[in-house]
C-alpha positions, 0 to 999 in steps of 0.5 A: 419960887424965889432964888439967889446965888449962894456961891457954893458948889451945891444948892440949898432948898427951902419950902414955905407953907403958911397956915393959910395953906391948911392944917399941919397934916396938909402942910407937911404932906405938900412939903414931903411931896415937894422934897421928893420932887426936888430929890428926883429933879436935883440933877437937872437943876443948875448948881450954886443957888438957894431956892425957896418954894412958896406953896399957895393954897391952890397947890393942895388940891393938885395931884403929885404930877401936876405939882411936879409939872409946875415945879419944872415950869418954874425952874425953866422960867427962871433958867435954873433948869439944865 
């Protein structure tokens, strides 16, 4: 995950899934899961940042709640979690 202040009063999110992650179906599924996780956690994330989530191959085999836990841990580690 990487982030950069954007000077706006809202966040913008990006999701990077390379072909190394899997085929199109797999990449789209993990992106849908990440979008849903961010949608649920949006109110608890500091405002004014562009946040890019880079998906690694290991994430594909993880269940939804494990991915959610990883996202929260990354946000806490970068001090973006309120």
